[in-house]
N, C-alpha and C positions, 0 to 999 in steps of 0.2 A: 737824567738823560740815559738813553739806551747806549750800549757799548757794542761796537763792531770791531772785530779783530781780523786784520788782514794777514793772510798766510800765503806762503809760496814766494816765488821770485818776483820782485817788483818789476813793473814795466814802465820804462821812461815815457812820459807824456800821457799816462793813463789818467782818466778823470774819475776813477773809482772812489778815491778819498773824498773829493768834492761832492760826488753824487750821494755818498753815504751821509755826509754832513748835512746836505740839503734835506735828507729824510729824518734828521734829528738824532743821528748817531754821533757819539764821541768815538773817534777812530784811533785804534792802537795797532801797532805792527808787531807781529810775532816772528822771531828769527827762525824758529823751527816748530815742530809739533809739540815738543815738551814745553816750549815757551807759550804756545797757544793754550795748552792745558793750564799753565800757571795763571795766565791772564784771565781765563774763564773763571777760575777759582777765586781770583781776587775781585772780580766784578761784583758790585752790590747784589745781594740775593733777591732784592725786590725789583730789580730792573731786568729788562730784556737784554739778551746777549746774542750776538751773531758772529758766525765764522764766515768770512768771505775770501775767496781766492783772489789774490792781487791781480791775476791775469784776466779777471772777468771783463767781458765785453757784452753790453746789452743796454736796453732802454732803462731809464730811471724808473719808469712805471712798472717794469718787470721786477725790479728790486723792491719797489713799494708793495706790490702784491705779495711778494714772497717773504718780506721781512717785517712788515708793519701791521698786518691784519691782526687785530686784537682778539679775534674769536678762537684762535687755534694755539694750543701750547707749543706745538712744534710745527715748523713749516720750512719749505725749501724750494729753491729753483736751482737749475744747474749752476754750480759754482758757489752756492751760498746756502747756509742753513741757519735757522734762528730758533731760540727757545725763550718763551716767557717764563716767569718764576715757576709756574706749575710744571714746566718741562725741563727745568734746569738739571735736576738730579739725573734724569734719563740721558740728557746730552752729555753731562760730565762723565757718566759711567761709560758711554760709548767712546768718548774721547780718550779716557784713561786706557780702555782696552786696546784701542788702535795704537796708542803710544807704546804700550807694553809689547804689542806684537811687532811694531816697527822699530822699536828701540829709540824712538825720539829723534830719528834722523831728519835731515832737511827734506822738505816736501816740494822741491823744485820740479820733480819729474812727474808728479801727478797731483790731483786736487784733494787736499785734506777734507774740505767740506763735503765733497761728493763721497769720499770714503766713509765719512761719519754718517751720511744719509743711508748708505748701504748697511752700515752696522746697526743703525736704528731700525731699519726695516727687518733685518735678521732677528732683532730682539722682539719684533711684533709691535713696535711703537707706531702710533698713528701719526704719520707725518703728512701734513697738508701740502699738496702741490697744486698751486693755482693753474687754471687754464690760461696759457699765455697767448694763444691764437697767433696773430702775426707779430707779436712782440718777440724780441731777441733776448736770449740769456744763454751765454756760452762761455767756455774756457778754451780758447784756441790753443792748439798744441804747437803751432809754428807761425812765423810771420805771415805766410800766405793765408793761412786760416784766419789770422787776426784781421788782415785787410779785408777779407771776404765778410767777416762778421761785422766789421765797421761799416762796410757798404750796405749790408742788410739793415743795420740800425738807421743809416741815413735814408733808406728807401721807405721807411715806415714812420709816420707821424704819431708818436706815442700819445700826444695830447688828444688827437682825434680818436684814437683807440680808447683812451681813458674816458672821454666824454660819451662815447658810444656805450661802453660797458657800464656807465652810471645808470643807464636805463634798464628796467626789468626786461629780461629776455622774453617773457610771456606776459602780455598785458591786454587790456580791452582795446577795441577799435578806437573809441573816442580818446582815450588816454594816449595811445600810440600815435595817432595822426593829428590830434588837435592840442595836446598838452606837452608831451615830451619833446617835440621839435624845438621848443624854446625854453621849457623848464630846466633842461639840462644846462643851458647857459646861465640861467638864474642860479642853479646849484653851484656852478663854477664861480660866479660872482660872489656868492656867499662864502665859499671856501677861501677865496683870495682876501676876503675882509675878516677872516677869523671867526665867522659865525659857525655855530655848531648845529647839527641836526636837531637836537633837543630844543634849541631856540626857535628854529623854523617850525617845528611841530607845535610848539606853544603858540607861535604867531598864527598858525593855521587854526588852532582851536579858538583863539580870541576872535579871529575874523569870522568864523562860523557862528560864534555866540552873538557877535554884533549883527550878523545876518538874521539870526533868530529874533533878536530884539527888533530889528526893522520890520520883520514879518509880523511881529506882535502888535505893531501900531495899527494894523488893519486898514491902512490907506494904500491907494494905488502906488504912490511914490515909495512908500515903505516896501511894498511887494517887489517893485522893480529893483530897488536898492538891495533887497534881500537876495534876489536871484543873482545879481552881479557879484555880490560878496560871497555867495555860496560857491560860485565858480572860482573866485579868487582864492577861497579857502582850499579848494581842491587842487589848484595849481601849487599852492604851498605844501599841500599834503604829498603831492608827487615830488616836489623839490626836496623835502627832508630826506626821503629814501635815496634819491639820486645824489644828494650831498654826502650821505653816509657811504655810498658806494664809491663816489668820486674821491673822497679823502680818506676812506677806510676808517671813519669815525663811528664804529659800532660800539654800542654800550648796552648793558643790562637795563639801565633806566630808559634809554632810548627805545629799546624793544618794547618795554611795558607801555610807554607813552604812545608809541605808534599803534600798538595792538588795541588800546582802549579808547584813544581819542577819536578814532573814526566813528565808532558807535556813539560816543558821547555827542559828537558834532551832529550826526544825522538825527538822533533822537531828540536832541535839544531843538533842532530846527523843526521837527514835527510839532513839538510843544509850542514853538513860536507861531507856527501857522494856525494851530488850534486857538491860541489866544487872540490872534489877529481876526480870525473868523468870528470869535465870540464878540469882539468889539463891533462887528458889523451885524450882530444879531443872529449869527448862524452857529449852532453848536455842532462841532465836528470832532469833539474829543474821542468819541467812540471810533471814528475813522482813524484818527491819529494813533490811538492805542492799538487798533487792529493792524495798522501798517507796521508798527513796531513789533508786534507779536509775529506777524508773518515773516518779516525780515529776520528776526532772531531765530525762528524755527527753521528757516532756509539755511542759515549758517550752521545750526546744530546738525542738520542733515549732512551738510558738507563735512563737518568735523567728525561726526560719528562714522560715516562711511570711510573716510580716509584712515581713521584710527583702526577700524575693524580690519582694514586691508593693508595696514602699514608694513607688516612683515609676514604676510600670508604666503604660504608655499603653494606651488602648483597653481599660480594665480592667472588662469587663462579663461577666456570665455569668447564665444562667437560675437557677442555684443561689443566687447572691447576690441576685437579684431576689426569689426565694421567701423567703429569709431576711429581707430587708427587709419583705416583706409580713407575715410572721409577727410581726415586731417591732412592727407597727402595731396588733396586738391585745394589749391590756394584759397579760393573764394569761400569755400565751405568753412574754413577755419574761422574767418571773421564773422560769418553769419552765426555760427554756433556760439561764438564768444559773446555776440551782441544779444542773442535771444535769452541768455541767462541773466540779462540786466545786471552786469557788474557795476561796481561803484561809480566808474566814470560815466557810463550811459545813464545810470540811475540819477546821479546828481545833476547831470546836464538836463535831463528831462524835468526833474523837480524845479530846477532854477528857471527854465523857460516857462513852465506852466505857472509857477508862482508869479512871474512878471506879467503874463498876458491873460491869465484866467483867475479863478477864485480858489481858495483853499479846498473847498469841497471837490471841485473838479480835479485839482491836483491829487488829492487823496484817492479819488475814484480811479484815476488812470494808474496811479502808483500801485494800488491794490490789485487791479486787473493784471498789470504787467508782472508784478511779483508773484501772483498766483500762477500765471502761465509759466513763468520761469521755474517756480518750485515744482510744478507738475512735470515739466519736461525733464529736469535734472533728477527728480526722485524716481520717475518711471524708468529712466535709463539705468539708474543704479540698482533698482529692484531687478530689472532684467539681467544685469551683469551678475548680481548676487545669485540668482536662480540658475544661471547657465554655467557659471564657473565652478570648477572643482578645486576648491582651496581648503587647506587646513589652517584654521585660525589659531593663533598662539595664545598662551596664557597672558602675555603682555596686552594683546588686543582685547581679551576678555576683561582684564582689569581696567583698561582705559574706558571701555564702555560702561562698566559698573560705576566708575568714578563720574563719568558724564551723566549717568542716570540721576545722580544726586539724591539717592535714597536716604531717608532719615531714620531715626530710632524706631519709629513704628514699623516701617517696612523691614528693617533689620531684625527686629524681634520676631515678627511673623514669619520671615523667611527661614529662620532657624528652626521653627517648629512645624512648618509645612512639610508634608511628605514629598519625596522626590517625584518629579513629573517629567514627561517627555519634553525635550528641548523645543520642539515645534510649537508648543503652546505659549512660549514667552511673548512674542510680538502680538499674538492674538489676545492674550490677557491684557497687555498694555493698551492695545487699540480698543478693546471692549470697555475697559475702565475709563479711558479718555472720552469716548463717545457717550457713554452712559452719564458721566458727570456733566458734560456740556449740555446734553439734551435735557437732563433733569433741571439744571439751572435755567435753561431757556423756558421749560414748560411751567415750572413752579416758582421760579424766582426765589426770594428770601423765604425759605420754608424748611421745616424740619425734615420733610421728605428728601430734600436735596442733601441734608446732612447724612441721612441713611445711605443714599447713593454714594456720597463721598466716602463713607465707611467701606462700602463695597469696593470703591476705587483703591483705597488703602490696601485691602486684601488682595486685589488683582495685581496691583503694582508690586506687592511683596512676592506673589507667585512668579511674576515675570523675572525677578532678579534672584530667585531662590537657587538657581543653578548657574554655572559659568556661562557667560553670554558668547557662545561660539557657534550658534546657529547661523545659517546664511542670511537671515533677515533680522538678526538681533540688533543690528546697528540702527534699526528704526525705533527702538525702545526709548532712547533719550529724547528724540524730537517729539515722540508721542506724549511723553511726560511733560515736556515744555508746553505743548499745545493744550493739554488738559489743564495744567495749572494756570497758565496765562489766560486761556479762554474762559475758565470759570470766574476768574477775577473780573474780566471784562464784562461778562454777561450779568453777573450779580450787581456790579456797579451801575450798569445801564438800567437794570430792573429797579434799582433803588429810586431812580427818577427824582433825584434831588441835586441841586447845584453843589458842585464840589466833589461828588462821588467819583466821576470818571477821571478828573485830574488827580485825585488821590490814588485811584487804581493805576493810572499812568506812572505815578511815582513809585508805587510798590513794584510793578512789573519791571520798571527800569532798574531798580535796586537789585532785584533777583536776577535779572538778565546780566547785570554786571558780574554777579557772582558766577554765573554759568560761563561767561566769556573768560573770566579769570581762571576758572578750572581748566578750560580748553588750553590756554596758553601755558599753564604750568605743566600739563600733560605733554604738550608738544615739546617742551624744553626738558623732558625726562626728569622732571622734579616731582612727579606724582600729583595727587589731588590736594586741595586745601586740607588743613588739619581736621581730624575727626571732630574735635571740640566745636569747630565753627559750623560744620554740617549739623551737629546735634543742636547747637544753640539756635540756629535759624530753622530747624525743624525738618529739613528735607522737603522735597517737592510734595510728598503726600501729606506731611504734617501741616504745611502751609495751606494746602488746598482744603483740608478738613477744617482748619482753624477759620479760614475765610467763610466757609459755609455756615459754621456755628455762629460766627459774629453776625452774619447777615440774618440768620433766623432769630437770634436772640435780641438784637438791638433794633431801635428805630432807624429810619433811613439816615437821619442827621447824625445819630450816634455811630452808625456803621461807617459813615464818611470819616468821622474823627478817628475811629478805630483803624481804618485803612491808612490814614495819615501817620498815626503813631507807629503802626507796623512797618510802614515804608521807611520811616526815619530810623527805627531800631535796626532793621535789616541793613540799610545803607551804612550806618555807622559801623556795625560789626564787620561787614565784608570789606569796606574801604580801609579801615584801620589795619586789618590783617593783610589785605592785599598790598597796601603801601609798605608795611613792615617787611613783607616777603620780597617785593620787587626792588627795594633799595638795599637789601641785604647783600653781602658779598657772595652768598651761595646761590643767588637766583640765576636762572639760565638766560642766555641771550637768544631770543626768539625773533626771527625775521620772516616776514611774509613774502619771500622771494617767489615771484611767479604766480601769486594768488590775486586774481583781479577783483574778487568780491569785496 
């Protein structure tokens, strides 16, 4: 149990002790600052400890936000400060210095927690201060101020504020207007029954997998049930994040589950639709794989652009200014969010089309919609990159290099290639990607494609041979993804044998998981996956070259088996390493606050 230490002059009739106990704190009372220091030192090192002024007046949810959020080692609201085990040493040091300066005298005349927060700030410590909005958190200095603070508390319903804050501040139109108005109450229902966000996330995954299984039946009833269940899965997907924000149940494992299950659910549903279509005599595996490739490349564009500009300086552009101006007009905000086809709109569209049309029509509409959205967002980001005057940092360049997923072949060639002007990097990546895809389309399983794949290896090495700080270097990772995934798709389609495209779907899914895993590690400031893993699975250029060699060397049926074996091998390696990392104590907590895709 966490420990809260009340300091200062007690106030008769105050509810602070009960409020703290309702938040899971064991409450102790310090007679003075020296006693507070002693109690902090005696508190178990593996537990959270908080200092709270006994005169505190405020909403319970203000205390919850300030004292129980697990994401921050140090946090504070007016009249209270808390430290998790990682911040205990810093808190203890600041408390000892305050006692030394004040001589351990009684703290009735001012707030010890607020003095400690000031001392922590002077030390350069990162103290999280939640945005309280209309919530009240204060240490009144006199009876009149106390009465005014109590009246302010009574005037604001903190439960309503808590429910509202459980919803993302930035989300898609469908999610905001058709899901969140009731899913927030479902989140509260789950919280009051002791359910955790991870349990809701798992329920969402199971529901989506059942939806995929219904789609795989190939019957109209199965398609209708699949559409309904897909929406139900999305409701639960919204609920898990709202539950985490409502009850502040953030966790590293939860971050990993939330980051990966959305893609697993969507792509498993694509596979279910393809299986259902096959039962009806329609082979749409190429469309299913194309939809997965397009959606993954869209995400890589988002991730790469954001990482390239994560901490850029002088980050201004006329295009960005125009975008901000458009966002100031209410209706344009929703239109612009909808046309990028975020997850809510996308899943609603898929669900409705599954129920009332065929898998082929569903994939056709999905591909057209995602292609338009990808063109819109990519064009806007290219314009921003060309018009802004920004200095990109070493961190951004390293993040792009990690997202590129270059293997040992590209690494070896990059070390021996001569230095080249930075402007050639995206051109090299684009030329290699286009050449490989066109060669696979023109020749299919042929040694000429292997030669072009060798050229792709050389061009991809040239693209990453220098730090990726050019204005358009963020395009390199999505170009590499399109080259690798597209080559696998085309060669599997050209094999023209049963099982080749499903095997290719499995391979691309395994590799895409590795790329998503890389993204979320980087966003958590944990760096890329270990070098041994990248070497073991060959890097994007190694896998592309290997697939072209297998296609040229083997018969169509043997190529299908080879793709299956390769998919299983890659999946096992990346899943084992990913699970090891994300359940370890050192994994970062990554949350998609405000990202609708």
